[in-house]
N, C-alpha and C positions, 0 to 999 in steps of 0.2 A: 141245633138248628142249622148251623153253618155246614156241617157235614152233609145234612140232607139236601141243602141248597146246592152244594158243590156236586153231589151225585146227580141231582136233577139237571143241573146246567151242563153236565158232561165234562170230559177231561180236556177238551180242546182249549186253544189259547183264548179264553174269554168268550167263545161263541156258544150259542145255545145248541143243544143237540138237535139233530134233524128228525129224530124219531118221535118227537112230541108234537101234539096238535097246537094250533095257534092259541086256543083258549088256555091250554096248560102253560104255554110260554108267557102269556100275558099275566096269568096268576103268579107265576114264578117271579117275573120282573116286578110286579106290584108288591111282592113281599120282601124284596131286597132293600137293604139300607142304601143310602146314597153312594157311599164309596164302593159297595158291592155292585150296584147298578152301573156305575161308571166303568168298573173293571169288566163287567159282563158285556157291555156294549162296545168297548174299545177294541178295535182290531186294526192292524196295519194294512193299508191298501197300497200295493206295490205300484211303482211308476209304470205307466203304459207307454210303450214305444210306438210311435205313430208311423204309418206307412205313407207313401207318396201322395195319394189324393187327400188324405187327412191333413198332411202338412201344407199342401197347396191351399186348402180352404182356410186353415188357421192363419197362414201368412197373408192371404187375401184379406181376411178380416182385420189384421193388424194394419195393413196398408190403407184400407178403407177408413179405419179409425183415425189414423194420422191425417188423411185427407180431410175428413169431416172436422177434425179439430182445427185445421188450417182454415177451413171455410168459416167456422164460427168465429175464430180470432179475427179474420178479415171483416166479417159482418159487424162485429163489435167495434173494430177500429174505424170502419167507414161511418157507422152510426154516431161515433163520438166526434167526428170532424165535420 
């Protein structure tokens, strides 16, 4: 059974073969045991290196978060006094 599943899953690093239909893939995944399912689904996602506009947006969100945390702390402090 494991040899058939390994052949059906393909020889990639735990990824399902792209030549199978989605119904075949769902059948294969439903027939796997828990540890086989985890191994079949687990794959490494490499770190993405961001460019200028993306970094500006993320840093803007970080600054906004810090500002809003300060606003909330100030509102709680003024409500307590």
